[in-house]
C-alpha positions as CSV (number, residue, x, y, z in Angstrom):
1,M,24.2,60.5,101.9
2,A,27.9,60.5,101.4
3,S,30.0,59.3,104.3
4,H,32.7,61.7,105.8
5,R,36.0,60.2,105.2
6,R,38.8,61.3,107.3
7,S,41.7,62.9,105.5
8,S,45.0,60.9,105.4
9,K,47.0,64.2,105.7
10,P,47.6,65.2,109.3
11,R,46.0,68.4,110.5
12,R,48.7,71.2,110.9
13,D,48.0,73.5,113.7
14,P,49.0,77.2,112.8
15,F,50.8,77.5,116.1
16,V,52.9,74.3,115.2
17,L,53.6,75.7,111.7
18,G,54.8,79.0,113.3
19,I,57.3,77.0,115.5
20,I,58.5,74.9,112.5
21,G,58.9,77.9,110.5
22,A,60.9,79.6,113.3
23,M,63.2,76.6,113.7
24,I,63.8,76.5,109.9
25,G,64.4,80.1,109.7
26,S,66.9,80.0,112.7
27,V,68.8,77.2,111.1
28,V,69.0,79.1,107.8
29,L,70.1,82.2,109.6
30,C,72.9,80.2,111.6
31,L,74.2,78.7,108.2
32,V,74.3,82.2,106.7
33,M,76.1,83.6,109.6
34,L,78.6,80.9,109.7
35,W,79.2,81.4,106.0
36,Q,79.6,85.2,106.5
37,I,82.0,84.6,109.5
38,G,84.1,82.3,107.3
39,K,84.3,85.1,104.9
40,L,86.0,87.4,107.5
41,D,89.2,85.7,106.8
42,H,88.7,86.3,103.1
43,R,91.7,88.0,101.5
44,P,90.4,90.3,98.6
45,Q,92.1,89.7,95.2
46,W,93.6,93.2,95.1
47,W,95.2,92.7,98.5
48,S,96.8,89.4,97.4
49,V,98.3,91.1,94.3
50,L,100.1,93.6,96.4
51,E,101.3,91.0,98.9
52,N,104.9,90.2,99.4
53,N,106.2,93.0,97.2
54,P,110.0,92.8,97.5
55,G,110.1,96.6,96.7
56,H,108.2,97.4,100.0
57,T,111.3,98.1,102.1
58,E,111.7,100.5,105.0
59,Q,114.4,102.5,103.0
60,V,111.8,103.3,100.3
61,G,109.4,104.5,103.0
62,I,112.1,106.7,104.4
63,E,113.0,108.1,101.1
64,L,109.4,109.1,100.4
65,E,109.2,110.7,103.9
66,N,112.4,112.7,103.1
67,R,111.1,113.6,99.6
68,I,107.8,114.9,100.9
69,T,109.5,117.0,103.7
70,S,111.9,118.6,101.1
71,A,109.1,119.5,98.8
72,L,106.8,120.9,101.4
73,T,109.5,123.1,103.0
74,R,111.1,124.3,99.8
75,V,111.2,128.1,99.5
76,R,109.0,129.1,96.6
77,S,108.6,132.3,94.6
78,D,105.2,133.8,93.9
79,E,105.1,132.1,90.5
80,E,105.9,128.7,92.1
81,R,103.2,128.9,95.0
82,D,100.9,126.7,92.9
83,W,102.7,123.3,92.4
84,V,101.9,119.5,91.8
85,A,103.3,116.4,93.2
86,A,102.8,112.7,92.9
87,I,103.2,109.8,95.3
88,D,104.0,106.4,93.9
89,Q,101.7,103.4,95.0
90,D,104.8,101.3,95.9
91,Q,106.5,104.0,97.8
92,L,103.2,104.7,99.7
93,N,102.7,101.1,100.5
94,S,106.4,101.0,101.8
95,W,105.8,103.8,104.2
96,L,102.5,102.4,105.4
97,T,104.2,99.0,106.1
98,H,107.3,100.3,107.9
99,R,106.7,103.8,109.2
100,L,103.0,104.2,110.0
101,R,103.0,102.5,113.4
102,E,106.0,104.5,114.6
103,T,104.3,107.7,113.3
104,I,101.1,106.8,115.1
105,S,102.8,106.1,118.4
106,S,104.7,109.2,118.3
107,F,101.4,111.2,118.2
108,D,99.4,108.9,120.5
109,Q,101.4,106.6,122.9
110,D,98.1,104.8,123.9
111,A,97.3,103.7,120.4
112,E,97.0,100.0,120.1
113,V,99.3,99.6,117.1
114,D,100.0,96.0,118.1
115,R,96.5,95.0,116.7
116,L,97.4,96.7,113.4
117,G,98.9,94.3,110.9
118,D,99.6,95.0,107.2
119,I,98.2,98.2,105.5
120,R,97.8,98.5,101.7
121,V,96.5,100.9,99.2
122,K,95.7,100.4,95.6
123,L,95.5,103.4,93.2
124,D,93.9,103.7,89.9
125,P,92.0,106.4,88.0
126,S,88.6,104.7,89.2
127,G,89.4,105.4,92.9
128,I,91.3,104.5,96.0
129,T,91.2,101.0,97.5
130,A,92.7,100.8,101.0
131,G,92.7,98.2,103.6
132,A,94.1,97.3,107.0
133,Q,94.7,94.0,108.6
134,I,93.4,93.9,112.2
135,R,94.6,91.1,114.5
136,H,92.3,89.6,117.1
137,T,92.1,86.5,119.3
138,H,90.8,84.3,116.4
139,G,93.5,85.4,113.9
140,S,93.2,88.5,111.7
141,T,90.6,90.2,109.5
142,I,91.1,92.6,106.6
143,V,88.9,95.6,106.7
144,W,88.8,97.6,103.4
145,S,87.1,100.2,101.5
146,I,86.7,101.8,98.1
147,F,86.4,105.6,98.3
148,D,87.1,109.0,96.7
149,I,89.0,111.7,98.5
150,G,89.1,115.4,97.9
151,T,88.7,118.8,99.6
152,D,85.7,121.0,100.2
153,T,85.3,124.9,99.9
154,Q,86.3,125.3,103.6
155,G,89.6,123.5,102.8
156,R,88.8,120.4,104.7
157,F,89.4,116.8,103.5
158,V,86.1,115.1,102.1
159,I,85.8,111.3,101.6
160,R,83.1,109.7,99.7
161,T,82.9,106.0,100.6
162,R,81.6,103.8,97.7
163,A,82.0,100.4,99.6
164,V,83.1,99.0,102.9
165,Y,84.1,95.4,103.4
166,V,85.0,93.2,106.4
167,G,86.9,90.4,104.9
168,G,84.6,89.2,102.0
169,T,81.5,90.6,103.7
170,R,80.2,93.9,102.5
171,V,78.8,96.2,105.3
172,P,76.7,99.4,105.0
173,S,78.8,102.3,103.8
174,R,77.0,104.7,106.2
175,L,78.8,103.1,109.1
176,A,82.0,104.6,107.8
177,A,80.4,107.8,106.7
178,R,79.3,108.4,110.3
179,Y,82.9,108.7,111.3
180,L,84.6,110.1,108.2
181,T,83.0,113.6,108.5
182,S,84.9,116.7,107.3
183,E,85.0,117.8,110.9
184,R,86.8,114.6,112.0
185,L,89.1,114.5,109.0
186,G,90.2,118.0,109.5
187,R,91.9,120.7,107.2
188,A,93.7,119.6,104.1
189,S,96.8,121.8,104.9
190,V,100.2,121.4,106.6
191,D,101.5,124.3,108.9
192,L,105.2,124.6,108.3
193,G,105.7,126.5,111.5
194,D,107.6,129.4,109.8
195,G,104.6,131.5,108.9
196,R,103.8,129.4,105.8
197,R,101.4,126.5,105.2
198,V,100.8,124.1,102.3
199,R,97.2,123.7,101.3
200,I,96.1,120.6,99.3
201,R,93.7,122.0,96.7
202,A,93.0,118.7,95.0
203,I,93.7,115.0,95.1
204,R,93.4,112.6,92.3
205,P,94.3,109.0,92.0
206,G,96.1,108.0,88.8
207,E,97.5,104.8,87.6
208,H,99.4,103.4,90.5
209,R,100.1,106.9,91.8
210,L,98.3,109.7,93.9
211,E,98.4,113.1,92.2
212,L,98.2,116.3,94.2
213,A,97.7,120.0,93.5
214,L,99.1,122.2,96.3
215,R,99.7,125.8,97.1
216,T,102.3,127.4,99.5
217,E,100.8,130.4,101.1
218,L,101.1,132.5,104.3
219,A,99.5,131.0,107.2
220,E,96.4,132.8,108.6
């Protein structure tokens, strides 16, 4: 009769294994979280390319503002009611850098514009990349997105978000889509206050420029 020999391996209780597994899982999760938190300070490459551009002056932003106002309010004949315009990427970034905060404050005095740092936009035929630097107690984080913009049959803005990032961490696009609805974005038109309005019929990003097709018409 063969004798029963005790195994040299210790017996592992399923309950103990569960605790060990949970501990290892927690450690791994913490490491992943720390890695992701570290990536929140990450500056995307496209952002760094646009950084410290000497052409992003306030004067360039003011010139863009004046040029847009002049184009919108121009008296046009029936043959000229459909027209096109283009906004240069550097001009747009100049306006965003120097004029956006003042514009936001003029519409909403309670807006926390002090938390808003640099804002940048990259334009190319494949889409629009836009980001904002958000200041917080631990420094700042760049929140950015890759998206397409257009208009729908009701004349409202439509944004299709392709990717959303917080620093170097990608987050679900549905979080942005929940807020960027056509109802929230509003109508793609400008009321001139003189019985006319300018309707944006189409928007298309080009090489370092934003191209727009517009129509000047009587306001409803």
